[in-house]
N, C-alpha and C positions, 0 to 999 in steps of 0.2 A: 759245343758251339755249332750252329748250322752252317751249311755251305754258303747260304745267303749272307750270313753275318761275317763269315770268313772272307768272302770276296769284298765285302764293304770295308773291312779293315785293311785289306790289300790295296784298296782304292785310296785309302787315306795315307798309306805308307809310300805310295809310288805315284808320282805325277805322270799324266799321260798327255803329251803334247800333240796328239793326233787330232785334237779339237773335235771330238765326238761327244754326243749327248751322254752325260754321266761321267765325263772326264773331270778330274780335279786339276785345276791349273792355278798358277800364280799370275797376278796382274797388278799393274800400277794405276792408281786412280789419276786420270788426266783431266777430268772436268765433270760438269753437271749440266743437264738440260731438262726439258719437260718430260722426257721419257724415263729419266733416272740418272744413274751414275755411269759415267763413261770410263771404260777401263781398257788399258793397253795390255793385251795378253800375248803379244808377239805374232798375232795373225795379220793377214793382209788388210784387215779393217778393225776399227775399234769395236769392242764388245760393250753391251749395255746391261747394267743391273737395275731392273725396275725398282722403284722405291719400296714396293711391298716385299721385295726379296732382299732389301738392304737393311731396313730398320723396322722396328715395331711402331705401332701407332703412337704418336706423341713425341717420338725421338727425332732429333735433328740429324738428317742424313750427312751433312757436311762435317758434323762433329764425329759421327760414327765412322765414316770412311773419308779420311783426310786426304786432300789433294796432294799427290806426290808420294804417298805412302803405298807400300806393297802389301797385298792381302791374298788369301786363298779364296778361290771361287769354284763353284760347281757349274758346269755347262748344263743348262736345263733345256736349251733348244739350239740345234745346229744353225748355221748361217742361213738366213732367209734370202729372198731375191735381191735384197740390198747388200747382202754379204755380212750382215750383223749376227753376232751370237748373243743369246740371252743367258745371263749368269745369275747365280744366287749366292749371296754372302751368308744369309741367315741359315740356309740349310747346312752349310759347312760347319758353322758354329754349333748348330743343333746336333750334328753328328758327333762332334767332339764332346759336347755336353753329355750326350747319352753314354758315350764311352767312359767319361769320368764318373758318371752316376753308377755305371755297372761296377766300376772299381770300388766305389764307396759302399755299394750294397754287399759286394763280396767280402769287404773288410769289416762290415758292420759299423761303419763310421757314422757319427752324428753330423748332419749337414744343416746349414742355415737357409731357410726359405722365407720368401716374402709373401704375406697374405694378400691375394689379389681380389678375393671375393668371399662372401659369406652366403651359403645356401642352406636350405632346410636340412640336408643330409650331412653337412660338414663344412670344410673350408677349401677354397680354391687357392692354390699356392703356385709359386714359380721359383725354379732354381736354375740359374744360368740359362734363362730363356726357355727352359722346358716346363710346361704347365703340368701340375699334378693335383691330386685330391687327397684330403685328409678326412676320412669318415668320422662322424660324431663319436662313434664307439671307440675310436683311437685317439680321443682327446681327453686329457685330464680335465676335471671339472674346473680347476682354477684357470685353465687356458681356453675354455670354451667361449669366453667373452672377448677374445682379441679383436682388434679392429683392422680394417683394410689398411695395408701399408706396414703393419707390424712385422717384426722379424721373429721367427719361431724355430726352435731346434727340433729336428725330426730325424727319424730313421726310415729307411726305405723298406717297405713290405714287399711290393711287387714292382717289376720293371720290365716293360716289353716295348722296345722301340718300334717294332713292326706293327703292333696293335695300338701304338701311341697310348699305352696304359702306364700310369705312374701313380702308385698308391703309397702313401706315407703314414707314419704314426708318430705322434708326439708322446703318447702314453708309454710306448716301448722305450723311449729315451729314459723316462722316469723309472720304469720297472727295472731296466738293466742297470741303471745307476744305483738303485736301492740294493740290488743283489750284490753289486761290487762293493758298495759301502758296508753292507752287512759282513761280507767276507773280511774286509779290512778291519772292521771294528772287532769282530770275534777273534781275530789274530792278536789283538792288543789288549783286550779287556780281561781282567782277572780279579778273583775275590780280594776284597780289602781296599780296592780303589774307590775313591770318592769322585763321582762324575756328576755333571749337570744334565738336566733333562726337562722336558715339557710334559705336563700331565695331559694326555690325549684322550683317555677314557676312564670312567669310574664305574665300578660294578659293586655288587654286594660283598664280594670277597676281596676287594682291594682296588688298586688303580694301575693303569698301564702308563708307563713313562717312556716317551721317545728320547732315546739317547743319541740321536743323530743317524737314524737308519735302522735301529733295533728298538722294538718295544719291550722294555723290561717290566716284569710284574712286581709291584709293591704290595705284598699281602697285607690284609687287615691287621694281622698280628704284629707286623713290622712298622706300623704307622707311628705308634707312640707307646711310651711306658704306661701311660694312663689308658684306661679302658675307653675304646672308641666304638660306638654303636654302628656307625657307617662312615666310610671314607669321606663323604661330603661334610662331615663334622669339622674336618680340618683342611680339606683340599678342594680345589675347583679346577675344572677343565681349562687349559691354557696357562695355568700357573707354572712358573719356572722354579724348580727346586734342586737342591743338592741331595744326592742319595749315595749310599754305600753299596757296592756290589758284594753280595754274600754268597752267590753261587752262579756258576756258568756251566750250562750243558751244551757242549759243542755239537753233539750228535743231533739233538733235537732243536738246537739253536734257540735256547732259552736262557734268560738272565733273570735272577731273583735279586731283589733290591731291599734295602732297609733304610727307613728314615730315622727310627728311634736309635739306631747305633751311632748316630752323629751327636746324640745327647749323652750326658753322664748317666751311668747306670744308677738309678736311685736306690737299688737294693744294697749297693756297696756302702752308701751313707747310712742306710737303715741298720745295717749290721753293726755299725759303730755306735749307734745311739739307742738301739732297742734290744731288750733282753727279756727272757721269760719272767713274768710276774709284774712287769711294768704296767702302770695305769696309763692309758692313752685316750685322748679325745680324737675322734675321727668323724668323717662325713660319709653317710651312706651313698655309695655310687651306683649300686645295682641291687635289685632284690630278685632272688630266684626261689624256686620251690624248696630248695635244700638249704637256704639261708640268705643272709645279706652280706654284700661285700662293702667293707668300710675302708676308705682311704685314710690310713693312719699317718701318712706323711706323703708329700708330693710324689706321685707315680707309684706308690706302694699300696696295694690292696690287701686286706686281711679278711678272712671269712668268719662271720658270726653265724654258727650253725642254726638251723631252723628252731631247734629246741630252745636255744639261747634267745632267739628273736622273740619267741612266744613268751618266755620268762620276762624279758625286758618290757614287752608290750603290756603284760599283766601288771608289772611294777609301776609303769608310768600312766597306765590307763588310756592309752591311745595306740593306734596302728602306725607302725613305722613306715616312712616313705622316703624316696630318693631325695637327698638334700638335707635330711635331718642330721643334727649333730648328736653323737652318742658317746658315753663314757664306758669304756670296757677295759679288760685286762688281757695282756698277752698270755695265752694259755700254752702255746707252742710256737716256736720260731725255727724254720728250716731255711736258712739263707741260701744253701746250695740249690734247693729246688724252688726257691723264691716262693715260699708258702708260710703264712702266719694264720694260726687259729686263735680266735678270741673267746672270751667268756665274760659274762656280766657278774659273775660271783667269784671273788678272789679266793674263796675256800676250795675251789675246784682244781687248783693247779696240779697238773700231773704231766710231767714231761714225756711220759710214755703213752699218753692218750692217742688213740687213733682218730683222725678227723677225715671225713669224706670230702674231698675237694672236687668231686665230679661236676663238670660243666658241660653244657651242650657244645658240640664241636663247632669251630669257626668254619664257614663255607670255604671249600677249596676251589681253586681255579679249574675249569674244565680242561680236558685234553685238547690240544690244538688240532 
């Protein structure tokens, strides 16, 4: 704190009744005239508070400084030839306001300001009579369109009473609240929980879900038991969904989510109803260079290897395509690894047969 600021605080802390310019005094409003507000400060003559030093434009002076009430004033001119002192009420209030703002800045408090003007570079605001400025860069996009007279939550960036500089940010209010929200949420969230969230972004490798301050990743592989080509097949931005938390990385502050875990595992039902040698009818869901995937029951895909695809196409005399129904036999069923191999020839059954299930990898989320 500078010596100038220290002396100013001392001025506020101790009244000086020597009636010198710069002294802080108490006085009682005793009337009004064309020159302003008449105040008894205990001197040999009545002091005057000019209207410009009493109220802001548009305010009612008699409502602001009520007759018979006592207030604090600053002497801005010593007695003239008529023995009158000139006082200021606004400057005292401003001094107290700056002092309170200094405390708010030091504490990092959120303050409420009134928008008094909108200019090209940002917003003009007022807090307790002190005029400030919010640069456009410090406004959240959703708050950039506020109107004059609106109330807005802000944090103080810089404050200098001597330079009359008062710069604020509404973006920092949001950023700080998000950080605090993330801390609180990470301390509570754990694998196995089912939480609600909003889909905020969709990519090739999955979707990001806002859980209330944390964006969790819902990978493509966790969207459904059925094959999904792209997250937009079943999701859209803005949609509200329930998801299960499957992993939490506190160090990297990441959360992994699952949508399909909220549905019954179709492989459990398949294990009850399917066995090697069964004849099954299914629908081709995907065709790859190594074979065709056939959905043999809801959510359960089996692989018809490429050689079997060729054999079936030769038998029926047409090229297979997605959506075609085909009759096949279960060649091999591994419920633990969730894999089924098919054949079109029931004479080929061999439970020890090796089947290549190689698939192109699902795109992974990039490092944050």
